Backbone as a printed PyTorch tensor [residue, N CA C, xyz], in Angstrom:
tensor([[[185.9810,  -9.0520, -22.1790],
         [186.2250,  -8.0130, -21.7880],
         [186.0180,  -7.6500, -20.4230]],

        [[186.5120,  -6.8550, -20.2130],
         [186.0300,  -6.0000, -18.5640],
         [186.3340,  -4.6560, -18.4380]],

        [[185.8090,  -3.7390, -17.5600],
         [186.2420,  -2.4240, -17.8090],
         [187.1350,  -1.9690, -16.3430]],

        [[187.1570,  -3.0000, -15.3250],
         [187.7270,  -2.9050, -14.2140],
         [188.8460,  -3.9990, -14.0190]],

        [[189.8420,  -3.3650, -13.3430],
         [190.8600,  -4.4160, -13.3010],
         [190.7560,  -5.6730, -11.9580]],

        [[191.2330,  -6.7310, -12.5480],
         [190.8910,  -7.9050, -11.7400],
         [191.6210,  -7.7290, -10.2520]],

        [[190.7260,  -8.1450,  -9.4650],
         [191.3430,  -8.3530,  -7.7880],
         [192.1590,  -9.3720,  -7.7760]],

        [[193.5130,  -9.2270,  -7.6030],
         [194.2300, -10.4990,  -7.4140],
         [194.2690, -11.2060,  -6.1510]],

        [[193.7590, -12.5990,  -6.0930],
         [193.7980, -13.6760,  -5.1080],
         [195.2340, -13.6390,  -4.7830]],

        [[195.7420, -14.5620,  -3.6450],
         [197.0820, -14.9960,  -3.6720],
         [197.2630, -16.2700,  -4.7580]],

        [[196.4170, -16.9890,  -5.3440],
         [196.4250, -17.8140,  -6.1710],
         [196.9930, -17.2940,  -7.4940]],

        [[195.7980, -15.9260,  -7.7600],
         [196.1010, -15.4960,  -8.9930],
         [197.5260, -14.6250,  -9.2850]],

        [[197.9530, -13.9590,  -7.9660],
         [199.1190, -13.2780,  -8.2930],
         [200.2700, -14.4540,  -8.0480]],

        [[200.1400, -15.7660,  -7.5280],
         [201.1740, -16.7110,  -7.8650],
         [201.2310, -16.9970,  -9.5170]],

        [[200.3390, -16.8650, -10.0940],
         [200.0490, -17.3760, -11.6010],
         [200.8040, -16.1290, -12.2100]],

        [[200.3310, -15.1680, -12.0340],
         [200.8600, -14.0890, -12.5510],
         [202.3990, -13.8400, -12.5380]],

        [[203.1650, -14.2140, -11.3640],
         [204.4170, -14.1770, -10.9920],
         [205.1210, -15.3560, -12.0740]],

        [[204.4760, -16.4740, -11.9580],
         [205.1580, -17.7230, -12.8120],
         [204.9440, -17.4490, -14.2050]],

        [[204.0070, -16.5630, -14.7540],
         [204.1270, -16.4120, -16.2800],
         [204.6680, -15.2310, -16.6260]],

        [[205.3500, -14.3630, -15.7140],
         [206.2730, -13.5860, -16.0960],
         [207.7320, -13.8610, -16.0220]],

        [[208.7790, -13.0910, -17.0310],
         [210.1640, -13.5250, -16.7370],
         [210.7210, -13.9970, -15.4670]],

        [[211.4180, -15.0610, -15.1700],
         [211.8370, -15.3610, -13.7790],
         [212.8770, -14.5900, -13.2450]],

        [[213.1000, -14.5230, -12.1290],
         [214.0480, -13.5550, -11.4790],
         [215.0530, -14.7960, -11.4770]],

        [[216.2530, -14.2520, -11.6460],
         [217.6530, -15.0040, -11.4870],
         [218.1950, -15.2610,  -9.9240]],

        [[219.0610, -15.9210,  -9.6980],
         [219.3610, -16.1590,  -7.9440],
         [220.1040, -15.1590,  -7.6200]],

        [[220.6270, -14.1450,  -8.3510],
         [221.1860, -12.6770,  -7.6240],
         [219.9020, -12.2110,  -6.9230]],

        [[218.7050, -11.8260,  -7.7800],
         [217.4470, -11.0010,  -6.9370],
         [216.8640, -12.2690,  -5.9310]],

        [[216.8910, -13.4700,  -6.1250],
         [216.3920, -14.2430,  -5.0970],
         [217.0320, -14.0660,  -4.1610]],

        [[218.2040, -14.3630,  -4.0880],
         [219.5880, -14.6050,  -2.6660],
         [219.6750, -12.8030,  -2.3280]],

        [[219.2100, -11.7660,  -3.1550],
         [219.1510, -10.4170,  -2.4560],
         [217.8220, -10.4640,  -1.7580]],

        [[216.8130, -10.9160,  -2.0510],
         [215.3870, -10.8050,  -1.0560],
         [215.7430, -11.8640,  -0.0680]],

        [[216.0420, -12.9370,  -0.2160],
         [216.2020, -13.8050,   1.0930],
         [217.0290, -13.0260,   2.2060]],

        [[218.0710, -12.5780,   1.5180],
         [219.3560, -11.9990,   2.7240],
         [218.2830, -10.7740,   3.2140]],

        [[217.7770,  -9.9240,   2.5340],
         [217.1250,  -8.8800,   3.1100],
         [216.2680,  -9.0770,   4.2700]],

        [[215.1540, -10.2260,   3.6980],
         [214.3620, -10.8020,   4.8180],
         [214.6350, -11.2210,   5.5800]],

        [[215.9320, -11.9240,   5.7270],
         [216.8280, -12.3060,   7.0870],
         [217.1810, -11.0970,   8.0480]],

        [[217.9180, -10.4050,   7.3130],
         [218.7450,  -9.1530,   7.9730],
         [217.7750,  -8.0450,   8.3560]],

        [[216.8720,  -7.4460,   7.6380],
         [215.8270,  -6.8190,   8.0030],
         [214.3780,  -6.7890,   7.9300]],

        [[214.0760,  -7.8270,   8.8850],
         [212.6910,  -8.4420,   9.0060],
         [211.7240,  -7.2810,   8.9290]],

        [[211.9210,  -6.5130,   9.8030],
         [211.2120,  -5.2570,  10.2010],
         [210.9380,  -4.1840,   8.5720]],

        [[211.4570,  -4.3200,   7.7880],
         [211.5880,  -3.6370,   6.4610],
         [211.6290,  -4.1950,   5.4510]],

        [[211.2100,  -5.4180,   5.2130],
         [211.1260,  -6.1740,   4.0780],
         [210.0200,  -5.8880,   3.3010]],

        [[208.7720,  -4.8090,   3.6480],
         [207.8590,  -4.8380,   3.3730],
         [208.3790,  -3.5170,   2.1570]],

        [[209.5670,  -2.9150,   2.6100],
         [210.3140,  -1.6950,   1.4330],
         [210.4720,  -2.3830,   0.2630]],

        [[210.7970,  -3.6960,   0.1970],
         [211.2990,  -4.2770,  -0.9880],
         [210.0800,  -4.5680,  -2.3410]],

        [[210.5380,  -4.0580,  -3.3920],
         [209.5180,  -4.1570,  -4.2830],
         [209.5950,  -5.6920,  -4.6100]],

        [[208.4780,  -6.4120,  -5.2940],
         [208.0380,  -7.6890,  -5.5960],
         [208.7270,  -8.1600,  -6.9640]],

        [[208.8740,  -9.3270,  -7.1010],
         [209.5830,  -9.9340,  -8.8380],
         [209.1280,  -9.0210,  -9.7120]],

        [[207.4130,  -9.2060, -10.0200],
         [206.8350,  -8.7620, -11.0820],
         [207.2280,  -7.1650, -11.4490]],

        [[207.0430,  -6.6160, -10.3110],
         [207.3570,  -4.9360, -10.1260],
         [208.8620,  -4.6510, -10.8120]],

        [[209.7960,  -5.7070, -10.2430],
         [211.2010,  -5.7200, -10.8090],
         [211.4390,  -5.8140, -12.0810]],

        [[210.5500,  -6.7540, -12.7640],
         [210.6000,  -7.0590, -14.0690],
         [209.8380,  -6.1030, -15.0890]],

        [[209.0130,  -5.5870, -14.4340],
         [208.2070,  -4.6430, -15.2460],
         [209.3260,  -2.9390, -15.0400]],

        [[209.8770,  -2.8290, -14.3970],
         [210.9860,  -1.8110, -14.2980],
         [212.1000,  -1.6380, -15.3420]],

        [[212.4190,  -3.2350, -15.1350],
         [213.6650,  -3.4210, -16.1170],
         [213.2530,  -3.4200, -17.4490]],

        [[211.8380,  -3.7670, -17.9030],
         [211.4900,  -3.4370, -19.1540],
         [211.2010,  -2.0460, -19.6350]],

        [[210.8370,  -1.2650, -18.5140],
         [210.3990,   0.0780, -18.5830],
         [211.7320,   0.6660, -19.2660]],

        [[212.9170,   0.4690, -18.3420],
         [214.2440,   1.1140, -18.7000],
         [215.0440,   0.7680, -20.2950]],

        [[214.5300,  -0.6270, -20.4740],
         [215.0420,  -0.7920, -21.5680],
         [214.0620,  -0.4260, -23.1180]],

        [[212.5670,  -0.1590, -22.8100],
         [211.8040,   0.4240, -23.8010],
         [212.2300,   1.8230, -24.1160]],

        [[212.4440,   2.6980, -22.6860],
         [212.8760,   3.6940, -22.5730],
         [213.8700,   4.0810, -23.5970]],

        [[215.1130,   3.2540, -23.1910],
         [216.4110,   3.2770, -23.9000],
         [217.1650,   4.3600, -22.7090]],

        [[216.9950,   4.0680, -21.4590],
         [217.2010,   5.0700, -20.2890],
         [219.1080,   4.8250, -20.4400]],

        [[219.6690,   6.0850, -20.3030],
         [220.9090,   6.1280, -20.3430],
         [221.3470,   6.8730, -19.0900]],

        [[220.6770,   7.9250, -18.8670],
         [220.8240,   8.2790, -17.2980],
         [219.6150,   8.1600, -16.4190]],

        [[219.7060,   7.8270, -15.0840],
         [218.4510,   7.3910, -14.4910],
         [218.8740,   7.8850, -12.9360]],

        [[217.7040,   7.8650, -11.9550],
         [217.8780,   8.3760, -10.5930],
         [216.9830,   7.5860,  -9.9290]],

        [[217.1700,   7.1250,  -8.7760],
         [216.7450,   6.3760,  -7.7520],
         [216.5440,   7.3020,  -6.3910]],

        [[215.1800,   7.5450,  -5.8750],
         [214.8760,   8.1800,  -4.7120],
         [214.4550,   6.9420,  -3.7640]],

        [[215.6020,   6.4450,  -2.7960],
         [215.1650,   5.2790,  -2.0340],
         [215.5680,   3.9630,  -2.6010]],

        [[216.8320,   3.7980,  -1.9640],
         [217.5080,   2.4150,  -2.4680],
         [217.5120,   1.0650,  -1.6560]],

        [[217.3490,   1.4740,  -0.4070],
         [217.2730,   0.3110,   0.5580],
         [218.5300,  -0.6710,   0.1390]],

        [[217.8840,  -2.2410,  -0.0520],
         [219.2100,  -3.1460,  -0.2640],
         [219.4430,  -3.2000,  -1.5650]],

        [[219.0290,  -2.7700,  -2.5020],
         [219.1100,  -2.9630,  -4.0620],
         [218.8220,  -3.5070,  -4.8280]],

        [[217.6510,  -3.9220,  -4.6300],
         [216.6830,  -4.9560,  -5.4200],
         [216.2290,  -3.8410,  -6.8710]],

        [[215.5760,  -2.8200,  -6.3460],
         [214.9530,  -2.1470,  -7.5820],
         [216.3820,  -1.2840,  -8.4580]],

        [[217.2350,  -1.0860,  -7.8920],
         [218.4240,  -0.4820,  -8.4100],
         [219.0820,  -1.3710,  -9.3140]],

        [[219.2310,  -2.5090,  -8.9280],
         [219.7450,  -3.7440,  -9.9670],
         [218.4590,  -3.6290, -11.4970]],

        [[217.3020,  -3.8460, -11.0730],
         [216.3980,  -4.0820, -12.1600],
         [216.3900,  -2.9110, -13.0570]],

        [[216.7190,  -1.9200, -12.4270],
         [216.8070,  -0.5480, -13.4250],
         [218.0640,  -0.4930, -14.3210]],

        [[219.0760,  -0.8710, -13.6520],
         [220.4700,  -1.0440, -14.1330],
         [220.4700,  -2.1250, -15.1770]],

        [[219.7980,  -3.0360, -15.0190],
         [219.8920,  -4.2710, -16.3070],
         [219.2820,  -3.7850, -17.4500]],

        [[218.0800,  -2.9110, -17.0830],
         [217.6000,  -2.4840, -18.0900],
         [218.0300,  -1.1850, -19.0670]],

        [[219.2820,  -0.4970, -18.5220],
         [219.6130,   0.3930, -19.0290],
         [220.7630,   0.3590, -20.0820]],

        [[221.1110,   1.3400, -20.9100],
         [222.4340,   1.0110, -21.8510],
         [223.7500,   0.5420, -20.8010]],

        [[224.3590,  -0.2480, -21.2840],
         [225.5320,  -0.5950, -20.7030],
         [226.5860,   0.3980, -20.0530]],

        [[226.5530,   1.5350, -21.0390],
         [227.2700,   2.6160, -20.5180],
         [226.2920,   3.8210, -19.8520]],

        [[225.1420,   3.2830, -19.0160],
         [224.3570,   4.3530, -18.6520],
         [224.6170,   4.1790, -17.3120]],

        [[224.0910,   5.3570, -16.4260],
         [224.5810,   5.9130, -15.4700],
         [223.0270,   5.9780, -14.3850]],

        [[223.2040,   5.2740, -13.0850],
         [222.2960,   5.3720, -12.2600],
         [222.8730,   5.9770, -11.0160]],

        [[222.2890,   7.1090, -10.9060],
         [222.4030,   7.9070,  -9.3820],
         [221.3880,   7.1210,  -8.1290]],

        [[221.7270,   6.7380,  -7.3370],
         [221.1840,   6.0210,  -6.2730],
         [221.1870,   6.8740,  -4.7600]],

        [[220.0870,   7.1100,  -4.5950],
         [219.8970,   7.8880,  -3.1320],
         [219.1300,   7.3870,  -2.4070]],

        [[220.0690,   7.2130,  -0.8060],
         [219.8420,   6.6070,   0.2670],
         [220.2630,   7.2450,   1.2230]],

        [[219.8450,   7.2030,   2.4230],
         [220.3740,   7.6370,   3.7490],
         [220.9630,   6.7390,   4.5740]],

        [[220.9720,   5.3630,   4.4250],
         [221.4490,   4.0720,   5.3120],
         [222.6160,   3.7230,   4.6660]],

        [[223.7610,   3.6110,   5.2530],
         [224.7580,   2.6790,   5.1100],
         [224.5600,   1.6410,   5.4390]],

        [[223.8210,   1.3450,   6.3550],
         [223.6360,  -0.2620,   6.7720],
         [222.9370,  -1.0090,   5.4610]],

        [[221.6890,  -0.2860,   4.8620],
         [220.8690,  -0.9180,   3.9820],
         [221.8670,  -0.9660,   2.5790]],

        [[222.5280,   0.0440,   2.3920],
         [223.1560,   0.2630,   0.9640],
         [224.2040,  -0.6260,   1.2320]],

        [[225.0470,  -0.8830,   2.4000],
         [226.4050,  -2.0080,   2.0640],
         [225.6310,  -3.2460,   1.3360]],

        [[224.4890,  -3.7350,   1.7130],
         [223.9930,  -4.8790,   1.1570],
         [223.9480,  -4.5120,  -0.3890]],

        [[223.2870,  -3.5960,  -0.7620],
         [222.9580,  -3.3250,  -2.0910],
         [224.3500,  -3.1560,  -2.9460]],

        [[225.3840,  -2.5840,  -2.2410],
         [226.8300,  -2.4510,  -3.0800],
         [227.3670,  -4.1650,  -3.2450]],

        [[227.1470,  -5.0270,  -2.6350],
         [227.5050,  -6.3340,  -2.4210],
         [226.9620,  -6.8540,  -3.6730]],

        [[225.6950,  -6.9700,  -3.9180],
         [224.6770,  -7.7730,  -4.6850],
         [225.0190,  -6.4150,  -6.0340]],

        [[225.1090,  -5.2100,  -6.0400],
         [225.6980,  -4.4190,  -7.2820],
         [226.7490,  -5.3200,  -8.0550]],

        [[227.7970,  -5.5510,  -7.4670],
         [228.9410,  -6.2170,  -7.8450],
         [228.5230,  -7.9310,  -8.4270]],

        [[227.5930,  -8.2590,  -7.4090],
         [227.2920,  -9.7230,  -8.0480],
         [226.2960,  -9.6250,  -9.4630]],

        [[225.6650,  -8.5730,  -9.5370],
         [224.7140,  -8.3670, -10.5800],
         [225.7790,  -7.9750, -11.8930]],

        [[226.8730,  -7.4310, -11.7760],
         [227.7450,  -7.0390, -13.0070],
         [227.0160,  -5.6370, -12.9620]],

        [[226.6580,  -4.7700, -12.3270],
         [226.2010,  -3.3820, -12.4070],
         [226.8250,  -2.4290, -11.5820]],

        [[227.4910,  -2.3940, -10.9560],
         [228.2880,  -1.9010,  -9.9620],
         [228.8280,  -0.5950, -10.9150]],

        [[229.1350,  -0.9980, -12.1250],
         [229.5960,   0.3580, -12.6480],
         [229.0220,   1.5040, -13.1500]],

        [[227.7420,   0.9680, -13.2350],
         [226.4350,   1.8710, -13.6720],
         [225.8150,   2.5320, -12.4950]],

        [[226.4010,   2.3980, -11.2570],
         [225.5470,   2.8180, -10.1660],
         [226.8120,   3.5090,  -9.4570]],

        [[226.1590,   5.0910,  -9.1210],
         [226.6290,   6.1030,  -8.3850],
         [225.9660,   5.9540,  -6.9740]],

        [[226.2510,   5.6000,  -5.9250],
         [225.6370,   5.7430,  -4.6750],
         [225.7120,   7.1500,  -3.6520]],

        [[224.2890,   7.9740,  -3.4210],
         [224.8990,   9.1840,  -3.1560],
         [224.2310,   9.2240,  -1.6540]],

        [[224.9670,   8.9840,  -0.4410],
         [224.5340,   8.7380,   0.7520],
         [224.1350,  10.3560,   1.2900]],

        [[223.2330,  10.5790,   1.4200],
         [222.7520,  11.9240,   1.9000],
         [220.9450,  12.0530,   1.4900]],

        [[220.6830,  12.9940,   2.3450],
         [219.0810,  13.2920,   1.9710],
         [219.0760,  13.6060,   0.3590]],

        [[217.8250,  12.9230,  -0.0900],
         [217.7520,  12.8890,  -1.3500],
         [217.5020,  14.4870,  -2.0420]],

        [[217.1290,  15.2220,  -1.5250],
         [216.6990,  16.6550,  -1.8080],
         [217.6790,  17.2680,  -1.9710]],

        [[218.7620,  16.9850,  -0.7580],
         [220.1980,  17.8300,  -0.8610],
         [220.9200,  17.2190,  -1.9220]],

        [[221.0230,  15.9650,  -2.3910],
         [221.5600,  15.4400,  -3.7080],
         [221.0270,  16.1070,  -4.7850]],

        [[219.5850,  16.2200,  -5.1910],
         [219.1210,  16.4630,  -6.2910],
         [219.4540,  18.2030,  -6.5960]],

        [[219.2700,  18.8340,  -5.3590],
         [219.7830,  20.3230,  -5.5210],
         [220.8510,  20.6020,  -5.8790]],

        [[221.9120,  19.6700,  -5.4950],
         [223.3170,  20.0000,  -5.8880],
         [223.9890,  19.4500,  -7.0580]],

        [[222.8330,  19.0080,  -7.7410],
         [223.4720,  18.5770,  -9.2480],
         [223.5930,  19.7190, -10.1820]],

        [[224.3050,  19.8850, -10.8990],
         [224.6220,  20.4780, -12.2650],
         [223.2180,  20.9500, -13.0160]],

        [[222.9040,  22.4680, -12.9280],
         [221.5170,  22.8680, -13.6640],
         [221.1780,  21.9680, -14.8140]],

        [[222.1050,  21.6180, -15.8230],
         [222.1330,  21.0280, -17.0860],
         [221.6870,  19.3630, -16.9190]],

        [[221.8490,  18.8290, -15.6160],
         [221.8360,  17.2770, -15.6250],
         [220.4970,  17.0120, -15.7690]],

        [[220.3930,  15.9540, -16.8940],
         [218.7670,  15.2920, -17.1180],
         [218.9590,  13.9390, -17.1230]],

        [[217.7300,  13.4630, -16.6670],
         [217.3310,  12.2330, -16.4790],
         [216.4540,  11.4900, -17.6010]],

        [[216.5100,  10.0620, -18.1710],
         [215.7480,   9.5560, -19.0330],
         [214.4570,   8.7870, -18.1410]],

        [[215.0940,   8.4280, -16.7770],
         [214.4560,   7.5800, -16.1740],
         [214.5520,   8.1110, -14.7670]],

        [[213.0110,   7.9970, -13.9250],
         [213.2710,   7.9740, -12.2550],
         [212.4090,   7.3110, -11.6290]],

        [[212.8370,   7.2870, -10.4160],
         [211.9250,   6.1840,  -9.4680],
         [212.0470,   6.5500,  -8.1750]],

        [[211.2250,   6.8050,  -7.5060],
         [210.6500,   7.4390,  -6.2280],
         [210.1260,   6.1450,  -5.1390]],

        [[210.5960,   5.9770,  -4.3880],
         [210.0900,   5.1200,  -3.2410],
         [210.9520,   5.1940,  -1.9750]],

        [[210.7080,   6.3050,  -1.4230],
         [211.2450,   6.7060,  -0.1230],
         [210.0260,   7.1790,   0.7240]],

        [[210.4960,   7.9880,   1.7380],
         [209.7340,   8.8060,   2.8090],
         [208.3970,   9.1080,   1.6580]],

        [[207.0080,   9.0110,   2.1480],
         [205.6380,   9.2680,   1.2730],
         [205.7740,  10.5610,   1.4990]],

        [[205.8120,  11.1350,   2.9410],
         [205.5450,  12.7040,   2.8430],
         [206.6150,  13.5670,   2.2820]],

        [[207.4770,  13.0900,   1.5070],
         [208.5690,  13.9420,   1.0410],
         [208.2520,  13.4390,  -0.7400]],

        [[207.4590,  12.6810,  -1.0020],
         [207.2230,  12.5150,  -2.4700],
         [206.8820,  13.6620,  -3.2390]],

        [[205.8870,  14.5420,  -2.6780],
         [205.6280,  15.9950,  -3.8200],
         [207.0740,  16.7670,  -3.8060]],

        [[208.0800,  16.7000,  -3.0830],
         [209.2310,  17.8820,  -3.2150],
         [210.0120,  16.7240,  -4.1550]],

        [[210.2640,  15.6560,  -3.7360],
         [210.9580,  14.5830,  -4.7910],
         [210.4850,  15.0780,  -6.3960]],

        [[209.0960,  14.8950,  -6.4440],
         [208.4740,  15.0790,  -7.7920],
         [208.6980,  16.4830,  -8.2050]],

        [[208.9290,  17.6010,  -7.5100],
         [208.9350,  18.7270,  -8.0590],
         [210.6550,  19.0560,  -8.5380]],

        [[211.3370,  18.3510,  -7.5000],
         [212.5810,  18.7770,  -8.3120],
         [213.1820,  17.4880,  -9.2150]],

        [[212.3780,  16.6850,  -9.2960],
         [212.9500,  15.7350, -10.7920],
         [212.2820,  16.1800, -11.8790]],

        [[210.7810,  16.4940, -11.9390],
         [210.0650,  16.6440, -13.2780],
         [211.0900,  17.6900, -14.3000]],

        [[211.2020,  18.7810, -13.7320],
         [212.2280,  19.7400, -14.7770],
         [213.3160,  19.1350, -14.8140]],

        [[214.0850,  18.1360, -13.9860],
         [215.0720,  17.5200, -14.5820],
         [215.0040,  16.4060, -15.6650]],

        [[213.7720,  16.1720, -15.8600],
         [213.4730,  15.1070, -16.8710],
         [213.9100,  15.1120, -18.4860]],

        [[214.2810,  14.4080, -19.0050],
         [214.4370,  14.7110, -20.6220],
         [212.9750,  14.7620, -21.0760]],

        [[212.7430,  15.1620, -22.1950],
         [211.3740,  15.2330, -22.7410],
         [211.3170,  13.6760, -23.2030]],

        [[210.2800,  13.2190, -22.9640],
         [210.0650,  12.0080, -23.2310],
         [210.6120,  10.9670, -21.8650]],

        [[210.7500,  11.4220, -21.1270],
         [211.5290,  10.7650, -19.9950],
         [210.3060,  10.3050, -18.9770]],

        [[210.6450,   9.2390, -18.3230],
         [209.5760,   8.3430, -17.3470],
         [209.9260,   8.3880, -15.8460]],

        [[209.1190,   8.8110, -15.3480],
         [208.6870,   8.9340, -13.7520],
         [207.9710,   7.8760, -13.3330]],

        [[208.8390,   7.0620, -12.2450],
         [208.1940,   5.9480, -11.7580],
         [207.7040,   6.2170,  -9.8980]],

        [[206.7520,   5.9060,  -9.5170],
         [206.4330,   6.2030,  -8.0090],
         [205.9590,   5.0770,  -7.4750]],

        [[206.7110,   4.7060,  -6.3750],
         [206.0660,   3.3570,  -5.7840],
         [204.8640,   3.5810,  -4.4790]],

        [[204.0980,   2.8700,  -4.0210],
         [203.3460,   2.5680,  -3.1030],
         [202.1280,   3.8360,  -3.3720]],

        [[201.7090,   3.8440,  -4.3430],
         [200.8900,   5.0360,  -4.6210],
         [199.4460,   4.6000,  -4.4170]],

        [[198.9330,   3.3660,  -3.9070],
         [197.6400,   2.9420,  -3.5670],
         [197.7300,   2.7170,  -1.9630]],

        [[198.9690,   2.9780,  -1.2530],
         [199.0940,   2.8530,   0.3030],
         [198.2010,   1.5320,   0.9470]],

        [[198.2300,   0.5830,   0.1570],
         [197.5730,  -0.5340,   0.6300],
         [195.9030,  -0.4650,   0.7470]],

        [[195.6700,   0.2640,  -0.3150],
         [194.2550,   0.5290,  -0.4730],
         [194.1170,   1.4770,   0.5980]],

        [[194.7180,   2.2810,   1.4110],
         [194.1670,   3.2430,   2.3410],
         [193.9240,   4.5780,   2.1550]],

        [[194.3990,   4.7180,   0.7260],
         [194.0450,   6.0250,   0.2500],
         [192.6920,   6.1120,  -0.1410]],

        [[192.0400,   5.4340,  -0.0360],
         [190.4260,   5.4940,  -0.0500],
         [189.7790,   5.4920,   1.0410]],

        [[190.5750,   5.3580,   2.5250],
         [190.1370,   5.0080,   3.7390],
         [190.3700,   6.4840,   4.1390]],

        [[189.0250,   7.0740,   4.1400],
         [188.9870,   8.9250,   4.5850],
         [189.5590,   8.8200,   6.1860]],

        [[188.9640,   7.6730,   6.9320],
         [189.4380,   7.7120,   8.4420],
         [190.7570,   7.7470,   8.7750]],

        [[191.7060,   7.2150,   7.5470],
         [193.1760,   6.8970,   7.7050],
         [193.8330,   8.6780,   7.6610]],

        [[194.2190,   9.2090,   8.5010],
         [194.8480,  10.4430,   8.2860],
         [196.1130,  10.5870,   8.7630]],

        [[197.0750,   9.0960,   8.8190],
         [198.1050,   9.4180,   9.1540],
         [199.1720,  10.0810,   7.8650]],

        [[200.2770,  10.3960,   8.4380],
         [201.1910,  11.3030,   7.6450],
         [201.8470,  10.4270,   6.2470]],

        [[202.0340,   9.3370,   6.0460],
         [202.4770,   8.6300,   5.1580],
         [200.9340,   8.4490,   4.0930]],

        [[200.1030,   8.1010,   4.8540],
         [198.8100,   7.8510,   3.8420],
         [198.5760,   9.3540,   3.1210]],

        [[198.5310,  10.3460,   4.0450],
         [197.9420,  11.8230,   3.6450],
         [199.2650,  12.2890,   2.5350]],

        [[200.3060,  11.6440,   2.6560],
         [201.4160,  11.9920,   1.8590],
         [201.3820,  11.4630,   0.5760]],

        [[201.0800,  10.2220,   0.2530],
         [200.7730,   9.6200,  -0.9210],
         [199.1320,  10.4960,  -1.6010]],

        [[198.0640,  10.5010,  -0.8310],
         [197.0210,  11.2510,  -1.3410],
         [197.4580,  12.6450,  -1.9560]],

        [[198.1480,  13.1160,  -1.3120],
         [198.6500,  14.8930,  -1.9940],
         [199.6970,  14.3210,  -3.2830]],

        [[200.2290,  13.3450,  -3.1330],
         [201.1330,  13.1520,  -4.1920],
         [200.2460,  13.1730,  -5.4610]],

        [[199.4190,  12.0500,  -5.0100],
         [198.4670,  11.5780,  -6.1860],
         [197.6500,  12.8120,  -6.7200]],

        [[197.0690,  13.6120,  -5.9590],
         [196.4640,  14.3960,  -6.5700],
         [197.3050,  15.6440,  -7.2520]],

        [[198.7430,  15.7690,  -6.7270],
         [199.4510,  16.6870,  -7.2810],
         [199.9010,  16.3740,  -8.6220]],

        [[200.1820,  14.8890,  -8.9730],
         [200.6890,  14.1710, -10.1140],
         [199.7270,  14.5350, -11.1930]],

        [[198.3250,  14.0310, -10.8860],
         [197.3220,  14.0270, -11.6300],
         [196.9230,  15.2500, -12.2320]],

        [[197.3500,  16.2510, -11.8150],
         [197.2650,  17.7950, -12.1540],
         [198.0290,  18.5560, -12.6290]],

        [[199.3770,  17.7240, -12.8240],
         [200.3590,  18.1300, -13.3910],
         [200.4210,  17.9730, -14.8750]],

        [[199.9860,  19.2380, -15.6800],
         [200.1770,  19.0660, -17.3390],
         [201.5040,  18.7620, -17.8430]],

        [[202.8240,  18.8220, -16.9660],
         [203.6510,  18.4490, -17.8120],
         [203.8140,  17.2220, -18.1630]],

        [[203.0220,  16.3250, -17.4640],
         [203.3410,  14.8140, -17.7610],
         [202.0220,  14.2140, -18.3990]],

        [[201.9020,  12.8470, -18.8590],
         [200.9710,  12.0220, -19.0730],
         [201.3620,  10.9650, -17.8210]],

        [[199.8080,  10.6570, -17.3980],
         [200.3500,   9.7180, -16.0670],
         [199.1270,   8.7310, -16.0180]],

        [[199.6300,   7.4180, -15.2690],
         [198.5260,   6.5060, -15.2990],
         [199.0000,   5.5870, -13.9030]],

        [[198.0320,   5.2870, -12.9430],
         [198.4290,   4.6410, -11.9220],
         [197.8410,   3.1710, -11.9100]],

        [[198.9940,   2.4150, -11.9140],
         [198.9260,   1.0860, -12.4970],
         [198.9160,   0.4220, -10.7200]],

        [[197.7660,  -0.8760, -11.0030],
         [197.6660,  -1.7610,  -9.8810],
         [198.8270,  -2.8400,  -9.8080]],

        [[199.9460,  -2.5650,  -9.7250],
         [201.4780,  -3.2990,  -9.6830],
         [201.6790,  -3.0840,  -8.2570]],

        [[202.2130,  -4.1930,  -7.5930],
         [202.3150,  -3.9510,  -6.1150],
         [201.7530,  -3.3270,  -5.0360]],

        [[201.8340,  -2.1170,  -4.7550],
         [201.3660,  -1.4670,  -3.8250],
         [200.6080,   0.0240,  -4.4280]],

        [[200.8280,  -0.2200,  -5.6970],
         [200.2500,   0.9920,  -6.6240],
         [201.8640,   1.3980,  -7.0970]],

        [[201.9490,   1.7890,  -8.3610],
         [202.9490,   1.9800,  -9.2160],
         [202.5100,   3.2060, -10.2180]],

        [[202.6730,   4.3600,  -9.9090],
         [202.4840,   5.4880, -10.7700],
         [203.5060,   5.6960, -11.9460]],

        [[202.9870,   5.7550, -13.1800],
         [204.1670,   5.6750, -14.3680],
         [203.5310,   7.0760, -15.1730]],

        [[204.7190,   7.9850, -15.2420],
         [204.4020,   9.0590, -15.6770],
         [205.4920,   9.5140, -16.8480]],

        [[204.9600,  10.0500, -17.9500],
         [205.9040,  10.4000, -19.0810],
         [205.7920,  12.0150, -19.1300]],

        [[207.0750,  12.6190, -19.2170],
         [207.1160,  13.9870, -19.4440],
         [206.8390,  14.5510, -20.7060]],

        [[206.0390,  15.2340, -20.9280],
         [205.9150,  15.7110, -22.1870],
         [207.0170,  16.2860, -22.9480]],

        [[206.8720,  16.3190, -24.3100],
         [208.1060,  16.9060, -25.1970],
         [207.7520,  18.4850, -25.2850]]])
């Protein structure tokens, strides 16, 4: 028994991935093509164990309506959509036609294109234009870090009771505890983490998955 999370060496991470559900050729090929086409942005793609975890969360929640803030090339949206009901709908928000053109191709190959609606516009604009009664069972935030608090404040009121919110990169590669790093993305994550843990509308845990994954459940 231990009171602390185990530090992952490269070898232990490899073991962890090997002993989780294996990704299929769709996600493997998407990760490889993303790395080839967008080498400078490959850090924006989630890892396989996080994708598997998100699929399981979507399935356990029984998500029928979900929203993703930051789609990139579609890896996370495929993982979310695969865990949703077959008649579920995922609203994918991004601003890049170039990145999401690859996502659209792989949504079709993964057989989830009919579940995903792409909104090519600033995410806050998309959220604020939704009908007031629109509710989500699941939300995933993985976009500009300075905008996380604003996305959160738009999303929480739109979550169904018991709905789950996920936010990526909430450890910022360990920089959140480096007081000398005052860069806007890192400070944006610090502000977000403080904002979320103080939000009495949710129950929350920050998990050491990938670069830190915050999981929150809206109280009933």
